[in-house]
C-alpha positions in Angstrom: 13.7 15.3 -16.7 16.2 14.5 -14.0 14.7 11.7 -11.8 15.9 14.1 -8.6 13.6 17.1 -9.8 10.6 14.7 -10.5 7.8 16.5 -8.3 5.3 14.7 -6.4 2.5 15.6 -4.4 1.2 13.2 -1.5 -2.4 13.5 -0.4 -3.2 11.4 2.6 -4.8 12.4 5.8 -3.6 9.7 7.9 -0.4 11.4 9.7 1.5 8.2 10.2 1.1 7.0 7.0 1.3 10.2 5.3 4.9 10.6 7.2 5.8 7.1 6.1 5.5 7.5 2.5 7.0 11.0 2.6 10.1 9.3 4.2 10.4 6.7 1.1 9.8 9.5 -1.3 12.1 11.8 0.1 15.0 8.9 0.5 14.6 8.1 -3.0 15.1 11.6 -4.2 11.9 12.9 -5.3 10.8 16.6 -4.7 8.1 16.4 -2.4 5.1 18.1 -1.2 2.3 17.4 1.4 0.3 20.5 1.0 -2.8 20.2 -0.3 -5.1 23.1 0.9 -7.4 24.2 -1.6 -7.4 20.3 -3.4 -7.5 21.2 -7.1 -5.8 24.7 -6.6 -3.1 23.2 -4.8 -2.4 20.6 -7.8 -2.6 23.2 -10.2 -0.2 25.4 -8.0 2.4 22.7 -7.4 2.1 21.2 -10.8 3.6 18.0 -10.1 4.5 14.9 -12.2 2.7 12.5 -9.8 -0.2 12.7 -7.1 -0.3 10.0 -4.6 -3.5 9.8 -3.3 -5.0 8.5 0.0 -8.3 6.8 -0.1 -9.9 9.4 2.3 -8.3 12.6 2.3 -9.4 15.5 4.8 -12.0 17.6 3.4 -11.6 16.1 -0.1 -13.8 13.7 -1.8 -11.2 11.7 -3.3 -13.3 10.3 -6.2 -14.2 13.9 -7.1 -10.2 15.3 -6.7 -9.4 12.1 -9.0 -12.1 13.0 -11.8 -10.7 16.6 -11.5 -7.2 15.8 -12.3 -7.7 12.9 -15.0 -10.7 15.3 -16.3 -8.9 18.6 -16.8 -6.4 19.7 -19.9 -4.3 21.2 -17.5 -3.5 18.3 -15.6 -4.6 15.0 -17.3 -0.9 14.2 -17.9 -0.3 13.9 -14.2 -0.1 10.3 -13.1 -2.1 9.4 -10.3 -1.4 6.5 -7.8 -4.3 5.6 -5.2 -3.3 4.2 -1.9 -6.4 1.7 -1.1 -6.8 -0.5 2.0 -8.4 -3.6 1.3 -7.6 -6.3 -1.2 -8.1 -6.9 -5.3 -11.6 -5.5 -5.0 -10.4 -1.9 -3.6 -7.6 -1.8 -6.0 -10.1 -2.5 -9.3 -12.5 0.0 -7.8 -9.6 2.5 -7.5 -8.8 1.4 -11.5 -12.7 1.9 -12.2 -12.4 5.4 -10.9 -9.5 6.5 -13.1 -6.4 5.9 -11.4 -3.7 5.1 -13.0 -2.4 2.6 -10.5 -3.6 1.4 -7.0 -1.4 0.0 -4.5 -2.8 -2.2 -1.2 -2.1 -0.5 2.3 0.1 -1.6 4.0 2.1 -1.5 1.3 6.2 -2.5 0.3 8.4 0.6 0.0 10.0 -1.1 -2.8 6.9 -2.2 -4.7 5.7 1.9 -4.3 8.9 3.2 -5.9 8.6 0.9 -8.6 5.3 1.7 -9.7 5.8 5.6 -9.1 8.8 5.2 -11.4 7.0 3.0 -14.2 4.3 5.8 -14.3 6.7 8.5 -14.1 8.9 6.9 -17.5 5.6 6.7 -18.9 4.6 9.9 -18.4 7.8 11.3 -20.0 7.6 9.3 -23.0 3.9 10.1 -23.6 5.0 14.0 -23.3 7.6 13.5 -25.7 5.3 11.5 -28.6 2.7 14.4 -27.6 5.2 17.1 -28.4 6.1 15.2 -31.6 2.5 15.2 -32.7 2.0 19.0 -31.9 4.8 19.4 -34.3 3.5 17.1 -36.9 0.0 19.0 -36.4 1.8 22.5 -36.9 3.8 21.3 -40.0 0.7 19.8 -41.6 -0.9 23.3 -40.7 1.8 25.2 -42.3 2.1 22.7 -45.3 -1.9 23.6 -46.0 -1.1 27.3 -46.1 2.0 26.8 -48.5 -0.3 24.4 -50.8 -3.0 26.8 -50.7 -1.2 29.5 -52.2 -0.2 27.4 -55.3 -2.3 27.5 -58.4 -4.6 25.1 -59.7 -1.8 22.9 -61.7 0.1 22.3 -58.4 -2.9 20.6 -56.8 -1.4 17.0 -56.8 1.3 18.3 -54.9 -1.2 19.6 -52.2 -3.1 16.1 -52.2 0.5 14.5 -51.9 1.7 16.4 -49.1 -1.4 16.3 -47.3 -1.6 12.6 -47.3 2.2 12.1 -46.1 1.4 14.3 -43.3 -2.2 12.4 -42.7 0.2 9.1 -42.5 2.5 10.8 -40.0 0.0 12.0 -37.7 -2.2 8.7 -37.8 1.4 7.3 -37.3 1.9 9.5 -34.6 -1.4 8.5 -33.0 -1.0 5.0 -33.2 2.4 5.2 -31.8 1.0 6.9 -28.7 -1.7 4.2 -28.2 0.4 1.1 -28.4 3.5 3.0 -26.3 1.1 4.0 -23.8 -0.8 0.6 -23.5 2.7 -1.4 -23.4 4.3 1.1 -20.9 0.5 0.5 -18.7 1.0 -3.5 -19.2 4.8 -3.2 -18.1 3.8 -1.2 -15.1 1.2 -3.5 -13.9 3.1 -6.7 -14.9 6.8 -5.6 -13.2 4.6 -4.6 -9.9 3.1 -7.8 -9.8 6.3 -9.7 -10.1 8.0 -7.5 -7.6 5.5 -9.0 -5.2 6.3 -12.6 -6.5 9.4 -14.8 -7.1 11.3 -14.1 -10.5 12.6 -17.2 -12.4 15.7 -15.0 -13.2 17.2 -15.1 -9.6 20.6 -14.4 -8.8 23.3 -16.4 -6.6 23.2 -13.4 -3.9 19.6 -13.4 -4.0 19.6 -17.1 -3.2 22.0 -16.9 -0.7 19.8 -14.2 1.1 16.5 -16.4 0.8 18.4 -19.3 2.4 19.6 -16.9 5.4 15.8 -15.5 5.5 14.9 -19.2 5.7 17.2 -20.3 8.3 16.3 -17.3 10.6 12.4 -18.3 10.1 13.5 -22.2 11.1 15.1 -20.8 14.4 12.4 -18.2 15.4 9.9 -21.3 14.8 9.2 -24.8 16.5 11.4 -27.4 15.3 9.7 -30.1 13.1 10.5 -32.9 15.3 9.5 -31.2 18.9 6.2 -31.8 19.9 4.4 -28.6 21.7 1.7 -30.5 23.1 3.9 -33.3 24.6 5.8 -30.9 26.4 3.0 -28.6 27.7 1.3 -32.4 29.1 5.0 -33.3 30.6 4.7 -29.9 32.4 1.0 -30.2 33.8 2.0 -33.5 34.8 4.8 -32.6 36.9 2.8 -30.0 38.5 0.2 -32.4 39.4 2.3 -34.7 40.9 3.7 -31.8 42.9 0.1 -31.0 44.1 -0.4 -34.4 45.0 2.6 -34.7 47.3 1.1 -31.7 49.2 -2.5 -32.2 49.1 -4.6 -33.4 51.8 -6.7 -36.9 51.6 -9.9 -35.3 50.4 -8.1 -33.2 47.0 -5.7 -36.3 46.4 -8.1 -38.6 44.6 -9.1 -35.7 42.0 -5.7 -34.8 41.3 -4.6 -38.2 40.9 -7.4 -38.9 38.3 -6.2 -35.8 36.4 -2.7 -37.0 36.4 -4.0 -40.4 35.1 -5.6 -38.9 32.5 -2.4 -36.7 31.5 -0.3 -40.0 31.4 -2.7 -41.4 29.5 -2.4 -38.4 26.8 1.3 -38.6 26.9 1.7 -42.0 26.2 -1.1 -42.0 23.4 1.3 -39.0 21.9 4.4 -41.4 22.3 2.6 -44.2 20.5 2.0 -41.6 17.8 5.4 -40.8 17.4 6.2 -44.7 16.8 3.4 -44.9 13.9 5.0 -41.5 12.3 8.5 -43.2 12.1 6.8 -46.3 10.4 4.8 -44.2 8.0 7.9 -42.0 7.3 10.3 -45.1 6.8 7.3 -46.7 4.2 6.3 -43.9 2.3 8.5 -40.7 2.3 10.3 -41.8 -0.8 6.9 -41.4 -2.5 6.3 -38.0 -1.5 7.8 -35.4 -4.2 8.5 -31.7 -4.3 7.0 -30.2 -7.6 8.4 -27.3 -9.2 6.3 -25.5 -11.6 7.4 -22.7 -14.1 5.0 -19.9 -15.5 5.3 -17.6 -18.4 3.2 -14.9 -19.5 1.3 -14.6 -22.8 -0.4 -11.4 -24.1 -3.8 -12.4 -24.5 -4.6 -10.5 -27.7 -1.0 -11.2 -29.8 0.1 -14.4 -28.1 3.8 -12.8 -27.8 5.4 -14.2 -24.6 6.5 -11.6 -22.2 10.4 -11.1 -21.8 13.2 -9.6 -20.6 14.4 -6.7 -22.7 17.6 -8.0 -22.8 20.6 -9.2 -20.5 24.1 -8.1 -20.1 27.6 -9.8 -21.2 27.2 -11.5 -17.4 23.9 -12.5 -18.2 22.0 -10.2 -16.0 18.6 -8.6 -17.1 19.1 -5.1 -18.5 17.7 -2.5 -16.4 16.3 1.2 -16.3 18.0 4.0 -14.8 16.4 2.8 -11.3 17.9 -0.7 -11.8 14.7 -2.2 -12.4 14.8 -5.3 -14.9 13.1 -3.8 -18.5 9.9 -6.3 -19.2 8.7 -6.3 -22.9 6.7 -8.3 -25.2 9.1 -8.4 -28.2 12.3 -8.6 -25.9 15.4 -10.3 -26.7 16.1 -11.7 -23.4 14.7 -14.7 -21.6 11.6 -15.3 -20.9 9.8 -13.8 -17.5 9.4 -16.6 -15.4 7.5 -17.4 -11.9 8.4 -20.5 -10.0 5.7 -22.2 -7.6 6.5 -25.0 -5.7 4.3 -27.4 -3.9 4.3 -31.1 -2.8 2.5 -34.2 -4.3 2.1 -37.8 -3.7 2.2 -41.2 -5.6 -1.2 -42.8 -5.7 -0.4 -45.4 -8.5 2.0 -47.4 -10.1 1.7 -45.8 -13.9 2.7 -42.5 -12.0 -0.4 -40.7 -11.2 0.4 -38.3 -8.6 -2.1 -36.5 -6.3 -1.7 -32.4 -5.5 -3.6 -29.4 -5.3 -5.3 -27.7 -8.2 -3.5 -24.5 -6.9 -0.1 -26.1 -7.2 -0.8 -27.5 -11.1 -2.5 -24.3 -11.8 -0.6 -21.9 -9.6 -3.2 -18.7 -10.8 -6.1 -20.7 -9.2 -7.4 -18.9 -6.5 -4.4 -16.1 -6.7 -5.4 -12.8 -6.2 -2.3 -11.2 -7.1 -2.0 -13.4 -10.3 -5.5 -12.3 -11.2 -4.8 -8.8 -10.9 -1.8 -9.5 -13.1 -3.8 -11.4 -15.9 -6.3 -8.5 -15.7 -3.9 -6.3 -17.7 -4.2 -8.6 -20.6 -1.7 -11.4 -20.0 -2.4 -15.3 -19.7 -0.8 -17.8 -17.5 0.9 -20.8 -19.1 2.7 -23.8 -17.6 6.1 -23.9 -19.6 7.2 -26.7 -17.2 6.2 -29.2 -14.4 8.6 -31.2 -12.7 8.5 -33.8 -9.9 11.4 -34.1 -7.2 11.7 -37.6 -5.6 13.9 -37.9 -2.4 16.7 -40.1 -3.5 16.2 -40.2 -7.2 19.2 -37.7 -9.0 17.0 -35.7 -11.7 13.9 -34.7 -11.9 10.3 -36.3 -13.5 8.4 -34.4 -16.0 4.7 -34.0 -15.2 1.8 -33.1 -17.1 -1.9 -32.4 -15.8 -4.4 -35.2 -16.2 -7.4 -34.1 -14.4 -8.5 -31.4 -12.4 -11.2 -31.5 -9.8 -14.3 -29.0 -10.2 -15.6 -29.8 -6.7 -12.2 -29.3 -4.3 -8.8 -28.0 -4.5 -7.4 -31.2 -5.7 -5.6 -32.2 -9.3 -3.9 -35.4 -10.8 -0.8 -35.3 -12.6 1.0 -37.8 -14.0 5.2 -38.3 -14.9 7.0 -41.4 -15.8 8.4 -43.2 -12.7 8.5 -46.9 -14.0 12.1 -46.9 -13.1 11.9 -46.0 -9.5 10.2 -48.6 -7.9 8.1 -46.2 -5.6 5.4 -47.5 -3.6 1.8 -45.7 -4.2 0.5 -44.3 -0.9 -2.7 -46.1 0.6 -5.8 -44.2 0.6 -8.5 -44.2 3.3 -11.6 -45.9 2.1 -14.4 -44.7 4.4 -15.4 -41.8 7.2 -14.4 -44.0 10.1 -10.7 -43.6 8.7 -10.8 -39.7 10.0 -12.6 -38.9 13.2 -12.1 -35.9 15.3 -9.7 -36.2 18.0 -7.3 -38.9 15.9 -3.7 -38.5 15.5 -2.1 -37.5 12.0 1.2 -37.1 10.4 1.4 -34.7 7.6 4.6 -34.9 4.8 5.4 -32.3 2.8 8.1 -29.6 1.3 7.1 -26.4 3.3 8.7 -23.5 2.2 10.3 -25.6 -0.6 13.7 -25.1 -1.8 14.6 -22.5 0.7 14.1 -25.0 3.7 15.8 -28.0 2.3 19.1 -25.7 1.6 18.5 -23.9 5.1 18.9 -27.7 6.4 22.0 -28.0 4.4 25.5 -27.1 5.4 27.0 -23.7 4.7 29.7 -25.0 2.3 26.6 -27.1 0.5 24.5 -23.8 0.0 27.8 -22.0 -1.0 28.2 -24.7 -3.9 24.8 -25.0 -5.0 24.6 -21.4 -5.4 27.8 -21.2 -7.5 26.8 -24.2 -9.3 23.6 -22.9 -10.3 23.7 -19.6 -10.4 20.6 -19.0 -8.8 18.6 -20.1 -11.2 15.8 -22.2 -9.7 15.7 -25.3 -11.8 19.4 -25.6 -11.6 19.0 -25.2 -7.9 16.7 -28.3 -8.2 18.6 -30.3 -10.5 21.7 -29.7 -8.1 20.1 -30.6 -4.8 18.5 -33.8 -6.5 22.0 -34.9 -8.0 23.3 -34.2 -4.2 20.3 -36.3 -3.2 19.1 -33.5 -0.6 15.7 -33.3 -1.3 13.7 -35.0 1.3 10.2 -34.0 3.0 9.6 -32.9 6.3 7.0 -34.5 8.9 5.0 -32.9 11.5 2.4 -34.5 13.9 -0.9 -33.4 15.4 -4.7 -34.3 15.9 -7.7 -33.8 13.9 -9.6 -31.0 15.2 -13.3 -31.3 13.2 -14.2 -33.7 10.1 -16.6 -31.7 7.6 -18.0 -33.2 4.3 -15.4 -30.9 2.4 -12.6 -30.5 4.5 -10.5 -31.8 7.5 -9.2 -29.4 10.3 -6.1 -30.3 11.7 -3.2 -28.9 13.7 0.0 -30.4 12.2 2.2 -27.7 11.3 3.3 -26.6 7.9 3.5 -23.5 5.5 3.6 -22.8 1.9 4.9 -25.3 -0.4 3.6 -27.9 1.8 0.2 -27.5 -0.6 -0.8 -31.1 -2.0 1.2 -33.1 0.9 -0.6 -36.3 2.3 -2.2 -36.2 5.8 -2.0 -39.7 7.0 -4.1 -41.3 10.1 -3.0 -43.4 13.1 -3.7 -46.3 11.0 -1.1 -45.1 8.1 -3.3 -44.5 5.4 -3.9 -41.1 3.6 -7.1 -39.2 4.6 -6.4 -36.1 2.9 -4.5 -33.6 0.8 -3.1 -30.7 2.7 -4.5 -27.5 1.0 -4.7 -24.4 3.4 -3.0 -22.9 6.6 -5.3 -21.1 9.0 -3.0 -19.2 11.2 -5.9 -16.9 12.7 -7.0 -20.2 14.4 -4.1 -20.9 16.0 -1.8 -22.5 13.7 -4.7 -24.9 12.1 -4.5 -26.4 8.6 -7.3 -27.6 6.3 -6.9 -30.9 4.0 -9.4 -32.4 1.1 -11.0 -35.3 2.3 -9.0 -37.9 0.1 -12.3 -38.9 -1.6 -12.1 -36.0 -3.7 -9.0 -37.1 -4.7 -10.1 -40.8 -5.6 -13.0 -39.5 -7.8 -9.9 -38.2 -10.0 -8.5 -41.6 -10.5 -11.8 -43.2 -11.6 -11.5 -43.7 -15.4 
């Protein structure tokens, strides 16, 4: 069937969401209907190839309608995509109810179209195999009638013919099962990968990522800026103006407030000086960690590949320009690139980072959803890039904490002459209100390239062709890798976490959090944007436990 004549029935009660989905489908060329009056009658009347079903269509029970579609011989071939508000639990519920695929709301238009295309390709392939099986069954029936008319002396012919047709029938059914399973797996995996970073990037994609990173940096506060200090300085100026115009009764209180504000400004300025000392001493020992994941079939052990590549080295794509994935593909492995921060804690090359950096699937709903479809993750490469070192250092995981989000990895740094970071020794090293400095690589290679000049970015993109590993090697060779530094104060100290306000983002996971004395008191592990940009760090005691023999 031509893609532009594929029919989709959209059943969604929310007008805004319905119009949004309809616009995406119409622009993609699908024949679309939103008339679901009568429920199952509307489905039978329109005879769509796919139904996009909202979680709560009006005057219909979505679960009953879904069961009717999947349970009727007249409609069981129709693919049903459910739109589910919520996270992984709601998506899993939709799949358990019988939907062929479930998409979270709010949705990404490209992901919706990708999932729909995969379902329709699967449907058409299944329909073709079903037609072939019907032909086989008909041939078997015809053969049975012919053979039954043959005399007893031709019994051998009858047995042989039926055996051959039985083999064809069983083979067709097995082929249908294998194809269906592969296509469903391909659908889930590709949808997940489109939401994540793929290892097979292009030069153009790299340049676009850098432009986005620059835009985000331009919109956000500069790393070197101190919004708190600026606010205090403004308040100081306002108090001085009020004092100049105040009477004798109110002046003492205003002067007291001014003295407190100036004291806080001086404290921030002294904090800036200690931050500079930390940067000069320990920046070389804070590394950017690059983890490369591949995906292995849980049952057969095969690794997911691109089906093939073009002469230019790009992945083979389907009619909708999506890369084709396969467990038996001849192209390169499908990779996911993950970045984080680590820091040296011993002279024998031990590096502390987060558990979710060393094993990126840990705590990841998106990856868990992907692996629930029969794929297991495996780390195929883990590399550390230290400032000023012109090459990567291969890492291996040594220990992972069972009590907190910390892990210990190790690499050969014997020739680098790096300092191990000093770790805090007691509870008194981390107190509420105390100043902190955070080192790390928020936004990873995108931020590093965004800080470089346009000519450098073009050169790196050309040399690497967008491949993340080659990008990292080029950045290391040019000595462009260095962490960013942000300052703040501790908001609260709990048994299992430190709350603080030094700014960071993804990629900064695993960075060392220093106190005013220049000692590491925690390992950054989470961002809480809903709480005014506060961040969380694992107390360093959990990391020190991993260092024990």
